[in-house]
C-alpha positions in Angstrom: 212.5 254.3 21.4 210.8 256.5 18.8 207.0 256.1 18.4 207.2 255.0 14.8 209.5 252.1 15.8 207.1 251.0 18.5 204.3 251.0 16.0 206.4 248.9 13.6 207.2 246.2 16.1 203.6 246.1 17.3 202.5 245.4 13.9 205.1 242.6 13.6 203.8 240.7 16.7 202.0 237.4 16.0 198.7 238.5 17.6 198.4 241.6 15.4 196.8 241.7 11.9 199.3 242.2 9.3 201.4 240.3 6.9 200.6 236.6 7.6 203.8 235.6 6.0 205.8 237.0 8.9 204.1 234.4 11.3 205.4 230.8 11.8 203.0 228.0 11.6 203.4 226.9 15.3 202.8 230.2 16.9 206.3 230.1 18.5 209.3 232.2 17.8 209.3 234.1 14.6 212.2 232.8 12.7 212.1 235.6 10.3 212.2 238.3 13.1 215.2 238.1 15.3 214.1 241.0 17.3 211.2 238.9 18.7 213.5 236.2 19.8 215.8 238.6 21.6 212.8 240.1 23.4 211.6 236.6 24.7 215.1 235.7 25.8 215.3 239.0 27.7 212.3 238.0 29.7 213.6 234.5 30.7 217.2 235.5 31.4 216.5 237.3 34.7 214.9 234.1 36.1 217.8 232.0 35.0 220.2 234.4 36.6 218.2 234.5 39.8 218.1 230.6 40.0 221.8 230.5 39.5 222.4 233.0 42.2 220.1 231.1 44.7 221.9 227.9 43.8 225.3 229.4 44.4 224.2 230.9 47.7 222.7 227.5 48.7 225.9 225.7 47.9 228.1 228.4 49.6 226.2 228.7 52.8 224.9 225.1 53.0 221.9 225.9 55.2 221.3 222.3 56.2 223.1 219.5 58.0 222.6 215.8 58.5 222.6 214.3 62.1 223.7 210.6 62.1 222.5 207.9 64.4 224.4 208.0 67.7 224.4 211.9 67.6 222.2 214.7 68.5 222.2 218.2 67.0 222.3 221.4 69.0 220.7 224.3 67.3 222.2 227.8 68.1 220.1 230.8 67.3 222.0 234.1 67.4 224.3 232.7 70.1 221.6 231.1 72.2 221.4 227.3 72.7 218.1 225.7 71.9 217.5 223.2 74.8 215.6 220.7 72.6 218.2 218.4 70.9 217.8 217.5 67.2 217.3 213.8 66.4 219.0 211.9 63.6 218.0 213.1 60.1 218.2 216.2 57.7 217.7 219.6 59.4 217.7 223.1 57.9 218.8 226.4 59.5 219.3 230.0 58.5 222.9 230.7 57.8 224.6 233.6 59.8 221.7 233.7 62.2 221.7 229.9 63.1 224.0 227.0 63.2 223.7 223.3 64.2 226.4 221.5 66.2 226.4 217.7 66.0 227.4 216.0 69.2 228.4 212.4 69.6 226.4 210.5 72.2 227.8 207.1 71.6 229.7 205.2 74.3 233.2 206.7 74.6 236.4 205.5 76.1 239.2 207.4 77.8 242.3 205.6 78.9 245.0 206.7 81.3 248.2 204.8 80.3 251.8 205.4 79.3 251.7 202.5 76.8 251.4 203.9 73.3 248.7 202.5 71.0 247.5 203.2 67.5 245.5 206.0 66.3 242.4 206.7 68.3 239.0 208.3 67.5 236.3 207.9 64.9 237.3 210.0 61.9 234.1 209.8 60.0 233.3 213.4 60.8 236.4 214.8 62.3 234.5 216.8 64.9 235.2 214.6 68.0 236.4 211.0 68.3 235.1 208.2 70.5 238.5 207.4 72.1 240.8 209.6 74.1 244.2 208.6 75.6 245.8 210.5 78.6 249.0 209.8 80.5 248.8 207.4 83.4 247.8 208.9 86.7 250.7 209.5 89.1 249.7 209.0 92.7 251.6 209.2 96.0 251.0 206.3 98.2 250.6 206.4 102.0 254.4 206.8 102.4 254.9 209.3 99.6 256.2 206.9 97.0 255.1 207.6 93.4 252.8 205.0 91.8 251.4 205.1 88.3 247.8 203.9 87.8 246.4 202.7 84.4 242.6 203.1 84.2 240.0 202.9 81.4 236.7 204.8 81.7 233.7 204.2 79.5 230.9 206.8 79.4 228.5 208.7 77.1 227.0 212.0 76.9 223.3 212.1 78.0 221.4 213.0 74.8 218.4 214.7 76.6 220.7 217.2 78.4 223.4 217.6 75.7 222.4 221.2 74.8 222.6 222.3 78.5 225.8 220.4 79.0 227.6 221.9 76.0 226.3 225.3 76.9 227.6 225.0 80.4 230.8 223.0 80.1 231.7 223.7 76.5 233.3 221.4 74.0 236.0 220.4 76.5 233.4 218.9 78.8 235.3 215.5 78.9 238.3 217.3 80.5 236.2 219.1 83.0 233.8 216.4 84.0 235.5 212.9 83.4 239.2 213.6 83.5 239.2 215.9 86.6 236.9 213.6 88.6 238.8 210.4 87.8 242.1 211.8 88.7 240.8 213.3 92.0 239.2 210.0 93.0 242.2 207.8 92.1 244.5 210.0 94.2 242.2 209.9 97.1 241.7 206.1 97.1 245.2 205.0 96.3 246.7 207.4 98.7 245.2 205.5 101.6 247.5 202.4 101.0 251.2 201.6 100.9 252.7 200.5 97.6 253.2 197.0 99.0 249.5 196.8 99.8 248.3 197.8 96.3 248.7 194.5 94.5 247.0 192.6 97.4 244.2 195.1 97.7 243.7 195.4 94.0 240.0 194.3 93.8 239.0 196.5 96.8 240.8 199.5 95.3 239.2 199.0 91.8 235.7 198.7 93.4 236.2 201.8 95.5 237.5 203.8 92.5 234.5 202.8 90.3 231.9 203.5 93.0 233.4 207.0 94.0 233.8 208.1 90.3 230.2 207.2 89.6 229.0 209.0 92.7 231.1 212.1 91.8 229.7 212.3 88.2 226.1 211.5 89.2 226.0 214.3 91.7 226.5 216.9 88.9 223.2 218.8 88.0 221.0 217.0 85.4 223.5 214.1 85.4 225.2 215.3 82.1 227.2 212.1 81.6 226.3 208.4 82.0 229.2 206.5 83.4 229.3 202.9 82.0 232.4 201.4 83.7 235.7 202.3 85.4 238.3 199.6 84.9 241.6 199.4 86.9 244.0 197.9 84.5 247.6 198.1 85.9 249.3 199.3 89.0 252.9 200.3 88.1 255.0 200.2 91.3 258.6 201.6 91.8 261.3 199.2 90.8 262.6 198.8 94.3 259.1 198.0 95.7 258.4 195.6 92.9 261.7 193.8 93.6 260.9 193.6 97.3 257.4 192.3 96.6 258.9 189.6 94.3 261.3 188.5 97.1 258.5 188.4 99.6 256.4 186.3 97.2 259.2 183.9 96.5 259.7 183.5 100.3 256.1 182.9 100.7 256.0 180.3 97.9 259.0 178.5 99.6 257.1 178.4 102.9 254.0 177.2 101.1 255.9 174.4 99.5 257.5 173.4 102.8 254.1 173.4 104.4 252.7 171.3 101.6 255.6 168.9 101.9 255.1 168.8 105.7 251.4 168.1 105.3 252.1 165.4 102.7 254.6 163.7 105.1 252.0 163.9 107.9 249.4 162.4 105.7 251.7 159.6 104.7 252.7 159.0 108.4 249.0 158.9 109.3 248.3 156.5 106.5 251.2 154.2 107.5 249.9 154.4 111.2 246.4 153.5 110.1 247.7 150.6 108.0 249.8 149.3 110.9 246.9 149.8 113.3 244.7 147.9 110.9 247.2 145.1 110.6 247.6 144.9 114.4 243.9 144.8 114.7 243.6 142.1 112.2 246.3 140.0 114.0 244.6 140.6 117.3 241.3 139.5 115.9 242.9 136.3 114.3 244.7 135.5 117.6 241.6 136.1 119.6 239.8 133.8 117.2 242.4 131.1 117.6 242.3 131.5 121.4 238.6 131.3 121.4 238.8 128.2 119.1 241.2 126.5 121.5 239.2 127.5 124.6 236.0 126.3 123.0 237.6 123.0 122.0 239.0 122.6 125.6 235.7 123.4 127.1 234.0 120.9 124.8 236.6 118.3 125.6 236.3 119.0 129.3 232.5 118.6 128.9 233.0 115.3 127.0 235.4 114.0 129.6 233.0 115.0 132.4 230.3 113.2 130.6 232.5 110.1 130.2 233.6 110.1 133.8 230.1 110.5 135.0 229.0 107.6 132.8 231.6 105.1 134.2 230.3 102.8 136.9 231.9 99.8 138.7 229.7 97.4 136.9 230.6 99.0 133.5 234.3 98.7 134.5 234.0 95.1 135.4 232.2 94.4 132.2 235.0 96.1 130.2 237.6 94.2 132.2 235.8 90.9 131.3 235.8 91.8 127.7 239.4 92.6 127.8 240.3 89.4 129.6 238.3 87.6 126.8 240.6 89.2 124.2 243.7 88.0 126.1 242.3 84.6 126.3 241.8 84.6 122.6 245.3 85.9 122.0 246.8 83.1 124.2 245.3 80.6 121.9 247.7 81.7 119.2 250.7 82.4 121.4 250.8 80.3 124.5 254.4 81.5 125.5 253.3 85.2 125.8 253.7 86.9 129.1 250.7 88.8 130.4 250.6 91.4 133.0 247.2 91.9 134.6 246.4 95.2 136.4 244.1 94.8 139.3 240.8 96.7 139.0 241.4 97.4 135.3 242.4 101.0 135.9 245.5 100.7 133.6 246.0 98.8 130.3 246.8 95.0 130.4 250.1 94.3 128.6 251.4 91.0 127.2 254.8 90.4 125.8 255.3 88.0 122.9 258.2 85.7 123.9 258.8 84.9 120.3 259.4 88.6 119.5 260.5 90.6 122.4 260.8 93.8 120.5 257.0 93.9 119.9 254.5 94.8 122.4 250.7 95.3 122.1 248.7 97.4 124.3 245.1 96.5 124.7 243.1 99.2 126.3 239.8 98.8 127.9 236.9 100.0 125.7 234.5 102.2 127.4 231.0 102.1 126.2 229.3 105.3 126.8 225.8 105.1 128.1 
C-alpha cells in the first residue's frame, strides 16, 4: 500500500488527532468509515474459522466415549492394550493414536438348544449382546447312540482382567473359553452312560457337568471368566430309546400298582384277622368270666352246704322234727280225715294227703335253724 494511503488511514483512526466529526460517540466502530469496520472483522474472522474447524474436527473424530454401568473400557494406545480397565463415565482419547473399546461385564447367558426363541441380545449399543444361542450339543452315549443335550450357562467377564482377556482371546473369547469347554465336558460326562440310563441319572449328570465346567474354566490363567451356573435343561433321546423307556415305565407302573393292591389286600387281611382275634379274645374273656362266676357260686354254695351240714346235730334234728310234728297236729285240727306219713328220724319230708281233695298234696319240710 502506498505511503500516503497509510498516513491517510492513520489519521482517520479514533486514537489520532484529527477531525473529531469522524469519531462515533461510543468509541466503537466508525459508522462513517467502512474501511475501519472491515479491518476489525478481518482480525476476528481467523479466530471464528479456527473455532469452526476445531468443532468440525471434534465432531468428526469424536475423541471421547461414555462407559455405561456394567461395562469396562479398554484403552488401546497405538495397538497396545492398557491393562487398567476404565470404569463407568466419560473418557477422552486421542483419535488415530488411541481408541477405547467398551466391554460388557454383566451376567451373560449362552444356551445350547434346537428350540428357536425370539431375538436375543441387548441392542442398546450393538457391540455385543448378553444372550447367545447355539445348537444343542450332540453326544454319543456309551453304545454309540446320538443324544442331544440342551444346556444353559450363565457367566460374566471378569472386569479386573478384561483387558488381558480381550488381548489374549480376542472378541470371540466366549467361543474359545465357554463354548469349547462346555461341549468338551458334556461329551465326556454323557459318554459314560447309556441312553437308557440318562433320564434316571439326570441329577448326577447335571452335577458332574456343572462341577467339571467350573473347574475347567477356573483353571485358566487369571480366571478370565466367572461362571455362575450350568443348568442341564433337556436330554433328547432317540425315538426308539424313548419308546422303549416309556414301555418299561408303563410296565414298572403296572407292577407298582399290583404291589400296592397286594399290600392293600394284605393289610385288609391283617385287619380282619386282628378283628377276629379281638372278637375271639373277647368271647374267651366273657366265657372265662361266666365260668369263673359259676365256679365261684358253686364254691360258695359248697361252703354254705358244708357249714350247714356241720351245724346240724341230732338234738337240732329232733327239735326240728318236734316242730314239724307240731305243725301236723295243728293241721289235723282242721282236717281230721287227712292221711299222714311219718318218716322215721325226720331225714325226709313228712307228707299228708287231704282225703277231701286227693289231687292236692302239701309238703312240709323240716326247717333247719342255722347256728
